[in-house]
C-alpha positions in Angstrom: 0.0 0.0 0.0 1.3 3.4 -1.0 0.6 6.9 0.3 -0.7 9.0 -2.6 -1.2 12.7 -2.3 -3.5 14.4 -4.9 -3.7 18.2 -5.0 -7.1 19.2 -6.3 -8.8 15.8 -6.0 -12.5 16.7 -5.8 -13.6 16.4 -9.4 -12.7 15.6 -13.0 -9.4 13.9 -13.7 -8.1 14.0 -10.1 -11.2 12.4 -8.7 -10.9 9.6 -11.3 -7.3 9.1 -10.2 -8.3 9.0 -6.6 -10.9 6.3 -7.4 -8.4 4.2 -9.2 -5.8 4.5 -6.4 -8.4 3.6 -3.8 -9.4 0.6 -5.8 -5.8 -0.5 -5.9 -5.7 -0.5 -2.1 -3.6 2.7 -1.7 -4.1 5.3 1.1 -5.2 8.4 -0.7 -4.9 12.0 0.7 -6.8 14.7 -1.1 -6.1 18.4 -0.7 -8.7 20.6 -2.5 -11.0 23.5 -1.9 -14.1 21.3 -1.9 -14.8 17.7 -0.8 -16.2 15.0 -3.1 -18.5 13.0 -0.8 -18.6 10.2 -3.2 -14.9 9.4 -2.7 -15.3 7.1 0.2 -12.1 6.1 1.9 -10.1 9.1 0.9 -8.6 11.4 3.5 -9.7 14.9 2.5 -8.3 18.2 3.8 -9.4 21.7 2.7 -6.6 23.4 0.8 -6.3 26.3 -1.6 -3.1 26.0 -3.5 -2.9 29.8 -4.1 -3.5 30.8 -0.5 -2.6 28.0 1.8 0.8 26.5 2.7 1.2 22.8 2.1 2.9 22.5 5.5 -0.4 23.1 7.2 -1.8 19.8 6.1 -1.6 16.7 8.2 0.3 14.2 6.0 2.2 11.0 6.5 6.0 11.2 6.9 6.4 9.2 3.6 4.6 10.1 0.4 5.0 7.6 -2.4 2.9 9.2 -5.1 2.1 12.8 -5.9 -0.4 14.2 -8.4 -0.8 18.0 -9.0 -4.1 18.6 -10.8 -5.0 22.3 -10.4 -5.1 24.1 -13.8 -6.8 26.7 -16.0 -8.2 27.1 -19.5 -8.1 30.7 -20.8 -8.7 30.4 -24.5 -8.9 33.9 -26.0 -7.1 35.9 -28.6 -3.7 37.1 -27.5 -4.7 40.8 -28.0 -7.6 40.4 -25.6 -5.4 38.9 -22.8 -4.0 41.2 -20.1 -0.8 40.5 -18.3 -2.8 39.6 -15.1 -4.3 36.6 -16.9 -0.9 35.3 -17.7 0.2 35.9 -14.1 -2.9 34.1 -12.8 -2.4 31.1 -15.1 1.3 30.9 -14.2 0.5 31.1 -10.5 -1.9 28.2 -10.4 -0.2 26.0 -12.9 3.4 26.6 -12.0 4.0 28.5 -8.7 1.4 26.4 -6.9 3.1 23.3 -8.1 6.6 24.5 -7.2 5.5 25.6 -3.7 3.8 22.3 -3.1 6.7 20.1 -4.2 9.2 22.1 -2.1 6.9 21.8 0.9 6.6 18.0 0.7 10.1 17.2 -0.7 11.3 15.6 2.6 8.3 13.3 2.6 8.8 12.4 -1.0 12.5 11.7 -0.3 11.5 9.3 2.5 9.9 7.0 -0.1 12.1 4.3 -1.7 11.2 5.9 -5.0 8.4 8.4 -5.2 6.5 9.0 -8.4 5.3 12.6 -9.3 2.8 13.2 -12.0 1.9 16.7 -13.4 -0.4 17.7 -16.2 0.4 19.7 -19.4 -1.6 20.2 -22.6 -1.3 19.1 -26.2 -1.1 22.8 -27.0 2.5 23.0 -25.8 3.8 20.6 -28.5 1.3 21.7 -31.2 0.9 25.5 -31.8 -2.8 26.3 -31.4 -4.5 29.7 -31.7 -5.9 31.3 -28.6 -3.8 29.1 -26.3 -1.0 31.6 -25.5 -1.6 31.8 -21.8 -2.2 28.1 -21.0 0.6 27.0 -23.3 3.0 29.3 -21.7 2.1 28.0 -18.2 2.1 24.3 -19.1 5.3 24.7 -21.1 6.9 25.8 -17.9 5.5 22.7 -16.1 7.1 20.5 -18.7 10.5 22.2 -18.3 10.2 22.1 -14.5 9.4 18.4 -14.6 12.3 17.4 -16.8 14.8 19.4 -14.7 13.4 18.0 -11.4 13.5 14.5 -12.8 17.2 15.0 -13.7 18.1 16.6 -10.4 16.5 13.9 -8.2 17.0 10.7 -10.1 16.9 8.0 -9.1 15.1 8.9 -5.9 12.2 10.6 -7.6 10.5 9.8 -10.9 8.8 12.8 -12.5 6.5 12.5 -15.5 3.9 14.7 -17.3 0.6 13.8 -18.9 -0.4 16.1 -21.8 -4.0 15.6 -22.7 -6.1 17.2 -25.4 -9.6 18.5 -24.6 -11.2 16.3 -22.0 -14.7 16.1 -20.6 -14.2 17.6 -17.1 -15.8 20.5 -15.2 -12.8 22.7 -16.2 -13.7 22.2 -19.8 -17.4 22.5 -19.3 -17.8 25.7 -21.2 -16.1 24.3 -24.3 -18.2 21.1 -24.2 -21.5 22.4 -23.0 -23.6 20.7 -25.6 -23.7 17.4 -27.5 -23.0 19.3 -30.7 -19.9 20.9 -29.3 -18.7 17.5 -28.0 -19.2 15.9 -31.4 -17.5 18.8 -33.3 -14.5 18.7 -30.9 -14.3 15.0 -31.2 -14.0 15.1 -35.0 -10.8 17.2 -34.7 -9.1 14.1 -33.2 -7.9 11.1 -35.2 -9.7 8.8 -32.8 -12.9 10.9 -33.3 -13.9 11.7 -29.7 -12.8 13.9 -26.9 -11.1 12.4 -23.9 -12.6 11.4 -20.6 -11.4 11.8 -17.1 -10.9 8.1 -17.0 -8.6 8.1 -20.0 -6.2 10.5 -18.3 -6.6 8.8 -14.9 -5.6 5.4 -16.3 -2.3 6.9 -17.6 -1.7 8.7 -14.3 -2.3 5.5 -12.3 0.2 3.7 -14.6 2.8 6.4 -13.9 2.2 6.1 -10.2 2.6 2.4 -10.2 5.5 -0.1 -10.4 4.7 -0.9 -14.1 6.4 2.5 -15.0 9.3 2.1 -12.7 11.8 2.7 -15.6 10.2 5.9 -16.8 11.1 9.4 -15.8 11.4 12.8 -17.4 8.7 12.0 -20.0 5.8 14.0 -21.4 3.2 11.5 -22.5 0.5 12.6 -24.9 -3.0 11.2 -24.2 -4.7 13.2 -26.8 -6.6 11.0 -29.3 -3.7 11.2 -31.7 -4.0 15.0 -32.1 -0.4 15.8 -31.4 1.2 13.3 -33.8 -1.3 12.4 -36.6 -2.5 14.5 -39.5 -5.3 12.8 -41.3 -6.2 15.7 -43.6 
């Protein structure tokens, strides 16, 4: 049994990850602003990554798996974005991650080999209009992950999952109707948008022993969008 800490574990991808980890018999600690009452067996503590210090949480001395799920989707033309939007996206996606990892580093180092999983976006590797702010922030996440993986190998494994558009509360505005879901799905070679379970399965794999020889990787779980051009 491993101790798994998930930041932002109340809905969407992170809730699906929590369910998988619980089903595998792990002890799951969730730190998020709201509690998901359906996640029976998880240990939840209220936590706002932008305002609270991770050191205030009651956590075990050893953390074997860590997932950072907070993120943002600001898809607007560059000329309409103010500097404060870039700053806010960077704060939640990058600085929140950095502060959290620094705060729990001794607990991660207490594990025989802890696994850390972060989230990026397909838009970092594939230039997309209206993605300047989120691609900037998630690009920083990818760079941070690779550098961290190099610095702390072999004690820590650090990998990143880069999804395309996924049906989660965060993407609700973009997928608010069946027509939008179908249209977005047609953009992908596999002809559908992703689900929280699609991303959670990859996350659980990276947290587990099956991926014990993987670190510093950015893995696209994106319906083929980043690599295939069918036009």
